[in-house]
C-alpha positions as CSV (number, residue, x, y, z in Angstrom):
1,M,22.3,-25.1,17.8
2,R,20.0,-23.5,15.3
3,I,16.8,-21.9,16.6
4,T,13.7,-22.8,14.6
5,P,10.2,-21.6,15.1
6,S,9.2,-25.0,16.6
7,R,12.0,-24.7,19.2
8,L,10.8,-21.2,20.1
9,L,7.2,-22.5,20.6
10,R,8.4,-25.8,22.1
11,I,6.1,-27.8,20.0
12,P,6.2,-31.5,21.1
13,E,8.1,-33.7,18.6
14,P,5.1,-35.6,17.1
15,F,3.4,-32.4,16.2
16,R,6.3,-30.8,14.3
17,A,5.7,-32.6,11.0
18,S,3.9,-29.9,9.1
19,R,2.4,-26.8,10.8
20,S,0.0,-25.9,8.0
21,K,-1.2,-29.5,7.6
22,L,-1.8,-29.8,11.3
23,I,-3.8,-26.6,11.4
24,S,-5.9,-27.4,8.3
25,T,-6.5,-31.0,9.5
26,A,-7.6,-29.9,13.0
27,L,-9.9,-27.2,11.6
28,R,-11.4,-29.6,9.0
29,R,-12.0,-32.2,11.7
30,G,-13.6,-29.6,14.0
31,L,-15.9,-28.4,11.3
32,R,-17.0,-32.0,10.7
33,K,-17.7,-32.3,14.5
34,R,-15.0,-34.8,15.0
35,C,-12.1,-34.9,17.5
36,P,-9.4,-32.4,16.3
37,H,-6.7,-34.8,17.5
38,C,-7.7,-38.2,16.0
39,G,-10.5,-37.3,13.6
40,E,-12.6,-40.3,14.8
41,G,-14.3,-39.4,18.1
42,R,-17.4,-37.2,18.1
43,L,-17.5,-33.7,19.7
44,F,-21.2,-33.7,20.3
45,S,-24.0,-36.0,21.3
46,G,-27.0,-34.3,19.8
47,W,-26.7,-30.7,21.0
48,S,-24.6,-31.7,24.1
49,H,-20.9,-31.2,24.1
50,L,-18.9,-34.3,25.1
51,E,-16.1,-34.0,27.7
52,R,-13.5,-36.2,26.0
53,C,-12.9,-38.2,22.8
54,S,-14.1,-41.8,23.1
55,I,-11.3,-42.9,20.7
56,C,-8.0,-41.2,21.7
57,G,-9.0,-39.8,25.2
58,L,-8.3,-36.2,24.4
59,I,-10.1,-33.9,26.9
60,Y,-11.7,-31.2,24.7
61,G,-11.8,-28.4,27.3
62,R,-9.3,-29.1,30.0
63,N,-10.3,-26.1,32.0
64,P,-14.0,-24.9,32.0
65,G,-14.3,-21.8,29.9
66,D,-11.1,-22.3,27.9
67,T,-13.0,-22.1,24.5
68,W,-14.9,-18.9,25.3
69,A,-12.3,-16.7,23.6
70,F,-12.4,-18.7,20.4
71,T,-16.2,-18.8,20.5
72,I,-16.5,-15.1,21.0
73,I,-13.9,-13.9,18.5
74,G,-14.6,-16.5,15.8
75,D,-18.3,-16.8,16.2
76,R,-20.2,-14.1,18.1
77,L,-18.4,-11.0,16.8
78,P,-18.8,-11.9,13.0
79,L,-22.5,-12.7,13.7
80,A,-23.0,-9.5,15.5
81,A,-21.4,-7.6,12.7
82,M,-23.7,-9.3,10.1
83,I,-26.8,-8.5,12.2
84,V,-25.8,-4.9,12.6
85,L,-25.1,-4.5,8.9
86,I,-28.4,-6.1,7.9
87,Y,-30.4,-4.2,10.5
88,F,-28.8,-0.7,9.9
89,G,-28.1,-1.2,6.2
90,V,-31.0,-3.1,4.7
91,V,-33.9,-3.0,7.1
92,R,-33.8,0.8,7.2
93,S,-34.3,1.1,3.5
94,H,-36.0,-2.2,2.5
95,R,-38.0,-3.5,5.4
96,I,-39.2,-6.8,3.9
97,L,-35.8,-7.7,2.3
98,G,-34.0,-6.9,5.6
99,L,-36.4,-8.9,7.7
100,T,-36.1,-11.8,5.3
101,M,-32.3,-11.6,5.5
102,L,-32.4,-11.6,9.3
103,V,-34.6,-14.7,9.3
104,V,-32.3,-16.5,6.8
105,L,-29.3,-15.5,8.9
106,A,-31.0,-16.8,12.1
107,A,-31.8,-20.2,10.4
108,L,-28.1,-20.5,9.2
109,V,-26.8,-19.6,12.7
110,V,-28.9,-22.4,14.3
111,W,-28.1,-24.9,11.5
112,T,-24.4,-24.4,11.6
113,A,-23.9,-23.9,15.3
114,P,-22.3,-27.3,16.1
115,N,-19.9,-26.9,13.1
116,R,-18.8,-23.5,14.3
117,W,-18.5,-24.7,17.9
118,G,-16.4,-27.6,16.6
119,A,-14.1,-25.1,14.9
120,G,-13.7,-23.3,18.2
121,I,-12.8,-26.5,19.9
122,A,-10.2,-27.2,17.1
123,L,-8.7,-23.7,17.6
124,H,-8.4,-24.4,21.3
125,Y,-6.8,-27.7,20.6
126,L,-4.2,-26.0,18.3
127,S,-3.5,-23.4,21.0
128,R,-2.8,-26.3,23.4
129,V,-0.5,-28.0,20.8
130,Y,1.5,-24.8,20.0
131,W,1.7,-23.4,23.5
132,P,1.7,-26.5,25.6
133,D,1.2,-26.6,29.4
134,P,3.4,-29.3,31.0
135,A,0.4,-30.4,33.1
136,D,-1.9,-30.7,30.0
137,L,-1.1,-34.1,28.6
138,I,-2.1,-34.4,24.9
139,P,-2.0,-38.0,23.6
140,P,0.5,-38.6,20.8
141,P,-1.1,-38.1,17.3
142,P,-2.4,-41.4,15.9
143,A,-0.5,-42.1,12.6
144,T,-3.5,-43.8,11.0
145,A,-5.7,-40.7,11.5
146,L,-3.2,-38.4,9.8
147,A,-2.8,-40.8,6.9
148,G,-6.6,-41.2,6.6
149,D,-7.1,-37.4,6.4
150,A,-4.4,-37.1,3.8
151,E,-6.3,-39.5,1.5
152,R,-9.6,-37.5,1.6
């Protein structure tokens, strides 16, 4: 028997089609604030995070706090680095320009928050697909959703 990366990771059969396509599709769906699994259900109702997808039934965060690592590493650390660079780099030498950059960054942070949180949920979903827990049931991927994303 030949050992392949999908056997080492024990990726469920429906998810083995194309690793890079699955990753890019899930991230694109998360950035669009849609379910990373089916691409149809919404992740948020206004600013509130929904518990599960209304279309496919995927539970977004099976255990409370599961997405914190993705949120901190993919969201908070880069923002902190940008704030530090602006504050210690630009504000010290050009006060008005630095403060303007901080205000623009703050507006972008608020405006793009749901999209960035959606990407964190998509990364968490991918970790559940590639390192599955037998107790965590992920519904089989809908064939129509994958075909629809390929056409876009």
